[in-house]
mmJSON file of the N, C-alpha and C atoms, coordinates in Angstrom:
{"data_MODEL":{"atom_site":{
"group_PDB":["ATOM","ATOM","ATOM","ATOM","ATOM","ATOM","ATOM","ATOM","ATOM","ATOM","ATOM","ATOM","ATOM","ATOM","ATOM","ATOM","ATOM","ATOM","ATOM","ATOM","ATOM","ATOM","ATOM","ATOM","ATOM","ATOM","ATOM","ATOM","ATOM","ATOM","ATOM","ATOM","ATOM","ATOM","ATOM","ATOM","ATOM","ATOM","ATOM","ATOM","ATOM","ATOM","ATOM","ATOM","ATOM","ATOM","ATOM","ATOM","ATOM","ATOM","ATOM","ATOM","ATOM","ATOM","ATOM","ATOM","ATOM","ATOM","ATOM","ATOM","ATOM","ATOM","ATOM","ATOM","ATOM","ATOM","ATOM","ATOM","ATOM","ATOM","ATOM","ATOM","ATOM","ATOM","ATOM","ATOM","ATOM","ATOM","ATOM","ATOM","ATOM","ATOM","ATOM","ATOM","ATOM","ATOM","ATOM","ATOM","ATOM","ATOM","ATOM","ATOM","ATOM","ATOM","ATOM","ATOM","ATOM","ATOM","ATOM","ATOM","ATOM","ATOM","ATOM","ATOM","ATOM","ATOM","ATOM","ATOM","ATOM","ATOM","ATOM","ATOM","ATOM","ATOM","ATOM","ATOM","ATOM","ATOM","ATOM","ATOM","ATOM","ATOM","ATOM","ATOM","ATOM","ATOM","ATOM","ATOM","ATOM","ATOM","ATOM","ATOM","ATOM","ATOM","ATOM","ATOM","ATOM","ATOM","ATOM","ATOM","ATOM","ATOM","ATOM","ATOM","ATOM","ATOM","ATOM","ATOM","ATOM","ATOM","ATOM","ATOM","ATOM","ATOM","ATOM","ATOM","ATOM","ATOM","ATOM","ATOM","ATOM","ATOM","ATOM","ATOM","ATOM","ATOM","ATOM","ATOM","ATOM","ATOM","ATOM","ATOM","ATOM","ATOM","ATOM","ATOM","ATOM","ATOM","ATOM","ATOM","ATOM","ATOM","ATOM","ATOM","ATOM","ATOM","ATOM","ATOM","ATOM","ATOM","ATOM","ATOM","ATOM","ATOM","ATOM","ATOM","ATOM","ATOM"],
"id":[1,2,3,4,5,6,7,8,9,10,11,12,13,14,15,16,17,18,19,20,21,22,23,24,25,26,27,28,29,30,31,32,33,34,35,36,37,38,39,40,41,42,43,44,45,46,47,48,49,50,51,52,53,54,55,56,57,58,59,60,61,62,63,64,65,66,67,68,69,70,71,72,73,74,75,76,77,78,79,80,81,82,83,84,85,86,87,88,89,90,91,92,93,94,95,96,97,98,99,100,101,102,103,104,105,106,107,108,109,110,111,112,113,114,115,116,117,118,119,120,121,122,123,124,125,126,127,128,129,130,131,132,133,134,135,136,137,138,139,140,141,142,143,144,145,146,147,148,149,150,151,152,153,154,155,156,157,158,159,160,161,162,163,164,165,166,167,168,169,170,171,172,173,174,175,176,177,178,179,180,181,182,183,184,185,186,187,188,189,190,191,192,193,194,195,196,197,198],
"type_symbol":["N","C","C","N","C","C","N","C","C","N","C","C","N","C","C","N","C","C","N","C","C","N","C","C","N","C","C","N","C","C","N","C","C","N","C","C","N","C","C","N","C","C","N","C","C","N","C","C","N","C","C","N","C","C","N","C","C","N","C","C","N","C","C","N","C","C","N","C","C","N","C","C","N","C","C","N","C","C","N","C","C","N","C","C","N","C","C","N","C","C","N","C","C","N","C","C","N","C","C","N","C","C","N","C","C","N","C","C","N","C","C","N","C","C","N","C","C","N","C","C","N","C","C","N","C","C","N","C","C","N","C","C","N","C","C","N","C","C","N","C","C","N","C","C","N","C","C","N","C","C","N","C","C","N","C","C","N","C","C","N","C","C","N","C","C","N","C","C","N","C","C","N","C","C","N","C","C","N","C","C","N","C","C","N","C","C","N","C","C","N","C","C","N","C","C","N","C","C"],
"label_atom_id":["N","CA","C","N","CA","C","N","CA","C","N","CA","C","N","CA","C","N","CA","C","N","CA","C","N","CA","C","N","CA","C","N","CA","C","N","CA","C","N","CA","C","N","CA","C","N","CA","C","N","CA","C","N","CA","C","N","CA","C","N","CA","C","N","CA","C","N","CA","C","N","CA","C","N","CA","C","N","CA","C","N","CA","C","N","CA","C","N","CA","C","N","CA","C","N","CA","C","N","CA","C","N","CA","C","N","CA","C","N","CA","C","N","CA","C","N","CA","C","N","CA","C","N","CA","C","N","CA","C","N","CA","C","N","CA","C","N","CA","C","N","CA","C","N","CA","C","N","CA","C","N","CA","C","N","CA","C","N","CA","C","N","CA","C","N","CA","C","N","CA","C","N","CA","C","N","CA","C","N","CA","C","N","CA","C","N","CA","C","N","CA","C","N","CA","C","N","CA","C","N","CA","C","N","CA","C","N","CA","C","N","CA","C","N","CA","C","N","CA","C","N","CA","C","N","CA","C","N","CA","C"],
"label_alt_id":[null,null,null,null,null,null,null,null,null,null,null,null,null,null,null,null,null,null,null,null,null,null,null,null,null,null,null,null,null,null,null,null,null,null,null,null,null,null,null,null,null,null,null,null,null,null,null,null,null,null,null,null,null,null,null,null,null,null,null,null,null,null,null,null,null,null,null,null,null,null,null,null,null,null,null,null,null,null,null,null,null,null,null,null,null,null,null,null,null,null,null,null,null,null,null,null,null,null,null,null,null,null,null,null,null,null,null,null,null,null,null,null,null,null,null,null,null,null,null,null,null,null,null,null,null,null,null,null,null,null,null,null,null,null,null,null,null,null,null,null,null,null,null,null,null,null,null,null,null,null,null,null,null,null,null,null,null,null,null,null,null,null,null,null,null,null,null,null,null,null,null,null,null,null,null,null,null,null,null,null,null,null,null,null,null,null,null,null,null,null,null,null,null,null,null,null,null,null],
"label_comp_id":["UNK","UNK","UNK","UNK","UNK","UNK","UNK","UNK","UNK","UNK","UNK","UNK","UNK","UNK","UNK","UNK","UNK","UNK","UNK","UNK","UNK","UNK","UNK","UNK","UNK","UNK","UNK","UNK","UNK","UNK","UNK","UNK","UNK","UNK","UNK","UNK","UNK","UNK","UNK","UNK","UNK","UNK","UNK","UNK","UNK","UNK","UNK","UNK","UNK","UNK","UNK","UNK","UNK","UNK","UNK","UNK","UNK","UNK","UNK","UNK","UNK","UNK","UNK","UNK","UNK","UNK","UNK","UNK","UNK","UNK","UNK","UNK","UNK","UNK","UNK","UNK","UNK","UNK","UNK","UNK","UNK","UNK","UNK","UNK","UNK","UNK","UNK","UNK","UNK","UNK","UNK","UNK","UNK","UNK","UNK","UNK","UNK","UNK","UNK","UNK","UNK","UNK","UNK","UNK","UNK","UNK","UNK","UNK","UNK","UNK","UNK","UNK","UNK","UNK","UNK","UNK","UNK","UNK","UNK","UNK","UNK","UNK","UNK","UNK","UNK","UNK","UNK","UNK","UNK","UNK","UNK","UNK","UNK","UNK","UNK","UNK","UNK","UNK","UNK","UNK","UNK","UNK","UNK","UNK","UNK","UNK","UNK","UNK","UNK","UNK","UNK","UNK","UNK","UNK","UNK","UNK","UNK","UNK","UNK","UNK","UNK","UNK","UNK","UNK","UNK","UNK","UNK","UNK","UNK","UNK","UNK","UNK","UNK","UNK","UNK","UNK","UNK","UNK","UNK","UNK","UNK","UNK","UNK","UNK","UNK","UNK","UNK","UNK","UNK","UNK","UNK","UNK","UNK","UNK","UNK","UNK","UNK","UNK"],
"label_asym_id":["A","A","A","A","A","A","A","A","A","A","A","A","A","A","A","A","A","A","A","A","A","A","A","A","A","A","A","A","A","A","A","A","A","A","A","A","A","A","A","A","A","A","A","A","A","A","A","A","A","A","A","A","A","A","A","A","A","A","A","A","A","A","A","A","A","A","A","A","A","A","A","A","A","A","A","A","A","A","A","A","A","A","A","A","A","A","A","A","A","A","A","A","A","A","A","A","A","A","A","A","A","A","A","A","A","A","A","A","A","A","A","A","A","A","A","A","A","A","A","A","A","A","A","A","A","A","A","A","A","A","A","A","A","A","A","A","A","A","A","A","A","A","A","A","A","A","A","A","A","A","A","A","A","A","A","A","A","A","A","A","A","A","A","A","A","A","A","A","A","A","A","A","A","A","A","A","A","A","A","A","A","A","A","A","A","A","A","A","A","A","A","A","A","A","A","A","A","A"],
"label_entity_id":["1","1","1","1","1","1","1","1","1","1","1","1","1","1","1","1","1","1","1","1","1","1","1","1","1","1","1","1","1","1","1","1","1","1","1","1","1","1","1","1","1","1","1","1","1","1","1","1","1","1","1","1","1","1","1","1","1","1","1","1","1","1","1","1","1","1","1","1","1","1","1","1","1","1","1","1","1","1","1","1","1","1","1","1","1","1","1","1","1","1","1","1","1","1","1","1","1","1","1","1","1","1","1","1","1","1","1","1","1","1","1","1","1","1","1","1","1","1","1","1","1","1","1","1","1","1","1","1","1","1","1","1","1","1","1","1","1","1","1","1","1","1","1","1","1","1","1","1","1","1","1","1","1","1","1","1","1","1","1","1","1","1","1","1","1","1","1","1","1","1","1","1","1","1","1","1","1","1","1","1","1","1","1","1","1","1","1","1","1","1","1","1","1","1","1","1","1","1"],
"label_seq_id":[1,1,1,2,2,2,3,3,3,4,4,4,5,5,5,6,6,6,7,7,7,8,8,8,9,9,9,10,10,10,11,11,11,12,12,12,13,13,13,14,14,14,15,15,15,16,16,16,17,17,17,18,18,18,19,19,19,20,20,20,21,21,21,22,22,22,23,23,23,24,24,24,25,25,25,26,26,26,27,27,27,28,28,28,29,29,29,30,30,30,31,31,31,32,32,32,33,33,33,34,34,34,35,35,35,36,36,36,37,37,37,38,38,38,39,39,39,40,40,40,41,41,41,42,42,42,43,43,43,44,44,44,45,45,45,46,46,46,47,47,47,48,48,48,49,49,49,50,50,50,51,51,51,52,52,52,53,53,53,54,54,54,55,55,55,56,56,56,57,57,57,58,58,58,59,59,59,60,60,60,61,61,61,62,62,62,63,63,63,64,64,64,65,65,65,66,66,66],
"pdbx_PDB_ins_code":[null,null,null,null,null,null,null,null,null,null,null,null,null,null,null,null,null,null,null,null,null,null,null,null,null,null,null,null,null,null,null,null,null,null,null,null,null,null,null,null,null,null,null,null,null,null,null,null,null,null,null,null,null,null,null,null,null,null,null,null,null,null,null,null,null,null,null,null,null,null,null,null,null,null,null,null,null,null,null,null,null,null,null,null,null,null,null,null,null,null,null,null,null,null,null,null,null,null,null,null,null,null,null,null,null,null,null,null,null,null,null,null,null,null,null,null,null,null,null,null,null,null,null,null,null,null,null,null,null,null,null,null,null,null,null,null,null,null,null,null,null,null,null,null,null,null,null,null,null,null,null,null,null,null,null,null,null,null,null,null,null,null,null,null,null,null,null,null,null,null,null,null,null,null,null,null,null,null,null,null,null,null,null,null,null,null,null,null,null,null,null,null,null,null,null,null,null,null],
"Cartn_x":[134.137,133.902,132.746,131.92,130.879,131.149,130.891,131.149,129.878,129.904,128.519,129.09,128.656,128.977,128.487,129.347,128.919,128.582,129.068,128.893,128.793,127.743,127.582,127.543,127.834,127.736,127.181,126.261,125.749,126.227,126.66,126.937,126.613,125.421,124.936,124.25,124.735,124.085,125.044,125.87,126.883,126.758,127.013,127.122,128.214,128.96,130.317,130.037,130.536,130.195,131.537,131.52,132.724,132.62,133.724,133.696,134.696,134.671,135.664,137.193,136.924,137.963,137.297,138.407,137.907,138.459,138.23,138.804,140.173,140.94,142.279,142.118,141.205,141.165,140.633,141.111,140.424,138.909,138.525,136.975,136.636,135.763,135.256,134.07,133.169,131.581,131.203,130.118,129.72,128.172,127.822,126.364,125.645,124.407,123.963,122.318,121.705,120.38,119.893,120.869,120.641,120.847,121.425,121.678,123.084,123.687,125.049,125.417,126.487,126.821,128.386,128.564,129.986,130.585,132.003,132.537,133.151,132.9,133.546,134.963,136.068,137.176,137.301,138.161,138.163,139.453,139.967,141.283,141.353,142.41,142.537,141.477,140.439,139.358,139.537,140.128,140.566,139.302,139.311,138.198,136.726,136.943,135.524,135.581,134.397,134.025,132.964,133.12,132.127,131.137,129.745,128.819,127.745,127.452,126.374,125.1,124.451,123.139,122.726,121.603,120.997,120.374,120.44,120.059,120.688,120.103,121.054,121.479,122.624,123.096,123.748,123.402,123.966,123.447,124.665,124.367,124.169,123.897,123.324,124.666,124.558,125.415,125.897,127.381,127.944,128.703,128.618,129.423,130.414,131.581,132.59,132.825,132.671,132.827,133.528,133.969,134.758,133.868],
"Cartn_y":[119.73,118.397,118.009,117.165,116.463,115.074,114.973,113.607,112.769,111.707,110.768,109.552,108.953,107.623,106.54,105.595,104.396,103.365,103.237,101.969,102.297,101.444,101.665,100.495,100.496,99.338,99.942,99.058,99.57,98.553,99.01,98.301,99.001,98.408,98.942,100.097,101.255,102.695,103.325,102.66,103.556,103.141,104.033,103.861,104.247,103.269,103.366,103.898,104.935,105.278,105.31,104.737,104.694,105.325,106.368,107.059,106.749,107.247,106.868,107.485,109.01,109.685,110.699,111.023,112.25,113.417,114.567,115.831,115.913,116.688,116.731,117.967,118.797,120.03,119.239,119.842,119.498,119.587,118.484,118.579,117.541,118.049,117.405,116.644,117.121,116.924,116.699,116.219,116.238,116.494,117.102,117.572,116.692,116.172,115.362,115.743,116.108,116.528,117.504,118.7,119.526,119.135,117.775,117.456,117.268,117.775,117.736,116.452,115.642,114.687,114.839,114.454,114.329,113.225,113.279,111.951,111.233,109.855,108.993,108.61,108.83,108.336,106.981,106.593,105.332,105.211,104.006,103.75,102.551,102.604,101.601,101.227,102.289,102.051,103.215,102.696,103.68,104.345,105.676,106.579,106.319,105.946,105.7,106.554,107.017,107.609,106.996,107.376,106.673,107.834,107.486,108.449,107.868,108.521,107.77,107.945,107.033,107.109,105.856,105.586,104.404,104.6,105.699,106.055,105.704,105.845,105.276,106.687,106.666,107.795,107.424,106.232,105.797,107.099,107.328,108.116,109.674,109.994,111.416,112.263,113.626,114.293,114.838,114.869,115.064,116.172,116.92,118.187,118.051,118.226,117.964,119.35,119.559,120.904,120.737,121.89,122.035,121.9],
"Cartn_z":[63.052,62.919,63.534,63.157,63.7,64.15,65.459,65.926,66.436,65.94,66.165,66.741,67.914,68.432,67.272,66.882,65.99,66.691,67.962,68.685,70.165,70.771,72.319,72.931,74.555,75.019,76.554,77.104,78.385,79.707,80.497,81.866,82.865,83.62,84.638,84.265,85.054,84.773,83.868,83.126,82.355,80.932,79.991,78.605,78.089,77.066,76.645,75.27,74.766,73.36,72.576,71.389,70.677,69.642,69.229,68.088,67.141,65.905,65.009,65.45,65.929,66.553,67.696,68.407,69.538,69.227,69.813,69.503,70.144,69.582,70.199,71.228,71.359,72.185,73.515,74.546,75.928,76.043,76.833,77.039,78.379,78.926,80.364,80.135,79.432,79.527,77.68,77.56,76.248,76.216,75.311,74.889,73.809,74.266,73.263,73.377,72.042,72.393,73.61,73.673,74.617,76.085,76.368,77.686,77.824,78.913,79.248,80.327,79.911,80.566,80.986,82.122,82.771,82.176,81.717,81.283,82.671,82.637,83.678,83.21,84.001,83.851,83.456,82.259,81.668,81.15,81.024,80.529,79.577,78.687,77.538,76.728,76.242,75.686,74.428,73.098,72.163,71.712,71.768,71.049,71.792,72.826,73.658,74.967,75.256,76.465,77.245,78.474,79.421,80.008,80.088,80.691,81.434,82.533,83.459,82.824,82.103,81.399,80.893,80.794,80.182,78.814,78.397,77.132,75.947,74.799,73.484,72.807,72.453,71.762,70.224,69.735,68.503,67.317,66.514,65.571,65.77,67.093,67.513,67.66,67.101,67.108,68.422,68.744,70.229,69.991,71.098,71.192,72.366,72.384,73.462,74.028,75.281,76.062,77.128,77.661,79.001,79.898],
"occupancy":[1.0,1.0,1.0,1.0,1.0,1.0,1.0,1.0,1.0,1.0,1.0,1.0,1.0,1.0,1.0,1.0,1.0,1.0,1.0,1.0,1.0,1.0,1.0,1.0,1.0,1.0,1.0,1.0,1.0,1.0,1.0,1.0,1.0,1.0,1.0,1.0,1.0,1.0,1.0,1.0,1.0,1.0,1.0,1.0,1.0,1.0,1.0,1.0,1.0,1.0,1.0,1.0,1.0,1.0,1.0,1.0,1.0,1.0,1.0,1.0,1.0,1.0,1.0,1.0,1.0,1.0,1.0,1.0,1.0,1.0,1.0,1.0,1.0,1.0,1.0,1.0,1.0,1.0,1.0,1.0,1.0,1.0,1.0,1.0,1.0,1.0,1.0,1.0,1.0,1.0,1.0,1.0,1.0,1.0,1.0,1.0,1.0,1.0,1.0,1.0,1.0,1.0,1.0,1.0,1.0,1.0,1.0,1.0,1.0,1.0,1.0,1.0,1.0,1.0,1.0,1.0,1.0,1.0,1.0,1.0,1.0,1.0,1.0,1.0,1.0,1.0,1.0,1.0,1.0,1.0,1.0,1.0,1.0,1.0,1.0,1.0,1.0,1.0,1.0,1.0,1.0,1.0,1.0,1.0,1.0,1.0,1.0,1.0,1.0,1.0,1.0,1.0,1.0,1.0,1.0,1.0,1.0,1.0,1.0,1.0,1.0,1.0,1.0,1.0,1.0,1.0,1.0,1.0,1.0,1.0,1.0,1.0,1.0,1.0,1.0,1.0,1.0,1.0,1.0,1.0,1.0,1.0,1.0,1.0,1.0,1.0,1.0,1.0,1.0,1.0,1.0,1.0,1.0,1.0,1.0,1.0,1.0,1.0],
"B_iso_or_equiv":[0.0,0.0,0.0,0.0,0.0,0.0,0.0,0.0,0.0,0.0,0.0,0.0,0.0,0.0,0.0,0.0,0.0,0.0,0.0,0.0,0.0,0.0,0.0,0.0,0.0,0.0,0.0,0.0,0.0,0.0,0.0,0.0,0.0,0.0,0.0,0.0,0.0,0.0,0.0,0.0,0.0,0.0,0.0,0.0,0.0,0.0,0.0,0.0,0.0,0.0,0.0,0.0,0.0,0.0,0.0,0.0,0.0,0.0,0.0,0.0,0.0,0.0,0.0,0.0,0.0,0.0,0.0,0.0,0.0,0.0,0.0,0.0,0.0,0.0,0.0,0.0,0.0,0.0,0.0,0.0,0.0,0.0,0.0,0.0,0.0,0.0,0.0,0.0,0.0,0.0,0.0,0.0,0.0,0.0,0.0,0.0,0.0,0.0,0.0,0.0,0.0,0.0,0.0,0.0,0.0,0.0,0.0,0.0,0.0,0.0,0.0,0.0,0.0,0.0,0.0,0.0,0.0,0.0,0.0,0.0,0.0,0.0,0.0,0.0,0.0,0.0,0.0,0.0,0.0,0.0,0.0,0.0,0.0,0.0,0.0,0.0,0.0,0.0,0.0,0.0,0.0,0.0,0.0,0.0,0.0,0.0,0.0,0.0,0.0,0.0,0.0,0.0,0.0,0.0,0.0,0.0,0.0,0.0,0.0,0.0,0.0,0.0,0.0,0.0,0.0,0.0,0.0,0.0,0.0,0.0,0.0,0.0,0.0,0.0,0.0,0.0,0.0,0.0,0.0,0.0,0.0,0.0,0.0,0.0,0.0,0.0,0.0,0.0,0.0,0.0,0.0,0.0,0.0,0.0,0.0,0.0,0.0,0.0],
"pdbx_formal_charge":[null,null,null,null,null,null,null,null,null,null,null,null,null,null,null,null,null,null,null,null,null,null,null,null,null,null,null,null,null,null,null,null,null,null,null,null,null,null,null,null,null,null,null,null,null,null,null,null,null,null,null,null,null,null,null,null,null,null,null,null,null,null,null,null,null,null,null,null,null,null,null,null,null,null,null,null,null,null,null,null,null,null,null,null,null,null,null,null,null,null,null,null,null,null,null,null,null,null,null,null,null,null,null,null,null,null,null,null,null,null,null,null,null,null,null,null,null,null,null,null,null,null,null,null,null,null,null,null,null,null,null,null,null,null,null,null,null,null,null,null,null,null,null,null,null,null,null,null,null,null,null,null,null,null,null,null,null,null,null,null,null,null,null,null,null,null,null,null,null,null,null,null,null,null,null,null,null,null,null,null,null,null,null,null,null,null,null,null,null,null,null,null,null,null,null,null,null,null],
"auth_seq_id":[1,1,1,2,2,2,3,3,3,4,4,4,5,5,5,6,6,6,7,7,7,8,8,8,9,9,9,10,10,10,11,11,11,12,12,12,13,13,13,14,14,14,15,15,15,16,16,16,17,17,17,18,18,18,19,19,19,20,20,20,21,21,21,22,22,22,23,23,23,24,24,24,25,25,25,26,26,26,27,27,27,28,28,28,29,29,29,30,30,30,31,31,31,32,32,32,33,33,33,34,34,34,35,35,35,36,36,36,37,37,37,38,38,38,39,39,39,40,40,40,41,41,41,42,42,42,43,43,43,44,44,44,45,45,45,46,46,46,47,47,47,48,48,48,49,49,49,50,50,50,51,51,51,52,52,52,53,53,53,54,54,54,55,55,55,56,56,56,57,57,57,58,58,58,59,59,59,60,60,60,61,61,61,62,62,62,63,63,63,64,64,64,65,65,65,66,66,66],
"auth_comp_id":["UNK","UNK","UNK","UNK","UNK","UNK","UNK","UNK","UNK","UNK","UNK","UNK","UNK","UNK","UNK","UNK","UNK","UNK","UNK","UNK","UNK","UNK","UNK","UNK","UNK","UNK","UNK","UNK","UNK","UNK","UNK","UNK","UNK","UNK","UNK","UNK","UNK","UNK","UNK","UNK","UNK","UNK","UNK","UNK","UNK","UNK","UNK","UNK","UNK","UNK","UNK","UNK","UNK","UNK","UNK","UNK","UNK","UNK","UNK","UNK","UNK","UNK","UNK","UNK","UNK","UNK","UNK","UNK","UNK","UNK","UNK","UNK","UNK","UNK","UNK","UNK","UNK","UNK","UNK","UNK","UNK","UNK","UNK","UNK","UNK","UNK","UNK","UNK","UNK","UNK","UNK","UNK","UNK","UNK","UNK","UNK","UNK","UNK","UNK","UNK","UNK","UNK","UNK","UNK","UNK","UNK","UNK","UNK","UNK","UNK","UNK","UNK","UNK","UNK","UNK","UNK","UNK","UNK","UNK","UNK","UNK","UNK","UNK","UNK","UNK","UNK","UNK","UNK","UNK","UNK","UNK","UNK","UNK","UNK","UNK","UNK","UNK","UNK","UNK","UNK","UNK","UNK","UNK","UNK","UNK","UNK","UNK","UNK","UNK","UNK","UNK","UNK","UNK","UNK","UNK","UNK","UNK","UNK","UNK","UNK","UNK","UNK","UNK","UNK","UNK","UNK","UNK","UNK","UNK","UNK","UNK","UNK","UNK","UNK","UNK","UNK","UNK","UNK","UNK","UNK","UNK","UNK","UNK","UNK","UNK","UNK","UNK","UNK","UNK","UNK","UNK","UNK","UNK","UNK","UNK","UNK","UNK","UNK"],
"auth_asym_id":["A","A","A","A","A","A","A","A","A","A","A","A","A","A","A","A","A","A","A","A","A","A","A","A","A","A","A","A","A","A","A","A","A","A","A","A","A","A","A","A","A","A","A","A","A","A","A","A","A","A","A","A","A","A","A","A","A","A","A","A","A","A","A","A","A","A","A","A","A","A","A","A","A","A","A","A","A","A","A","A","A","A","A","A","A","A","A","A","A","A","A","A","A","A","A","A","A","A","A","A","A","A","A","A","A","A","A","A","A","A","A","A","A","A","A","A","A","A","A","A","A","A","A","A","A","A","A","A","A","A","A","A","A","A","A","A","A","A","A","A","A","A","A","A","A","A","A","A","A","A","A","A","A","A","A","A","A","A","A","A","A","A","A","A","A","A","A","A","A","A","A","A","A","A","A","A","A","A","A","A","A","A","A","A","A","A","A","A","A","A","A","A","A","A","A","A","A","A"],
"auth_atom_id":["N","CA","C","N","CA","C","N","CA","C","N","CA","C","N","CA","C","N","CA","C","N","CA","C","N","CA","C","N","CA","C","N","CA","C","N","CA","C","N","CA","C","N","CA","C","N","CA","C","N","CA","C","N","CA","C","N","CA","C","N","CA","C","N","CA","C","N","CA","C","N","CA","C","N","CA","C","N","CA","C","N","CA","C","N","CA","C","N","CA","C","N","CA","C","N","CA","C","N","CA","C","N","CA","C","N","CA","C","N","CA","C","N","CA","C","N","CA","C","N","CA","C","N","CA","C","N","CA","C","N","CA","C","N","CA","C","N","CA","C","N","CA","C","N","CA","C","N","CA","C","N","CA","C","N","CA","C","N","CA","C","N","CA","C","N","CA","C","N","CA","C","N","CA","C","N","CA","C","N","CA","C","N","CA","C","N","CA","C","N","CA","C","N","CA","C","N","CA","C","N","CA","C","N","CA","C","N","CA","C","N","CA","C","N","CA","C","N","CA","C","N","CA","C","N","CA","C","N","CA","C"],
"pdbx_PDB_model_num":[1,1,1,1,1,1,1,1,1,1,1,1,1,1,1,1,1,1,1,1,1,1,1,1,1,1,1,1,1,1,1,1,1,1,1,1,1,1,1,1,1,1,1,1,1,1,1,1,1,1,1,1,1,1,1,1,1,1,1,1,1,1,1,1,1,1,1,1,1,1,1,1,1,1,1,1,1,1,1,1,1,1,1,1,1,1,1,1,1,1,1,1,1,1,1,1,1,1,1,1,1,1,1,1,1,1,1,1,1,1,1,1,1,1,1,1,1,1,1,1,1,1,1,1,1,1,1,1,1,1,1,1,1,1,1,1,1,1,1,1,1,1,1,1,1,1,1,1,1,1,1,1,1,1,1,1,1,1,1,1,1,1,1,1,1,1,1,1,1,1,1,1,1,1,1,1,1,1,1,1,1,1,1,1,1,1,1,1,1,1,1,1,1,1,1,1,1,1]
}}}
């Protein structure tokens, strides 16, 4: 399945990416445009992940990796 964030929000040095759904397999990082980002722990945000970045990732193919 191809995952692409359809919404994002920036808070200081963090970007929150919202997806229609997240993979069911385990993951700790994401890869977008060849760069790997560690996922910052977050709670109570359905189908969202947080990364330490100020870049925009809207509609960019995202790979979830261990």
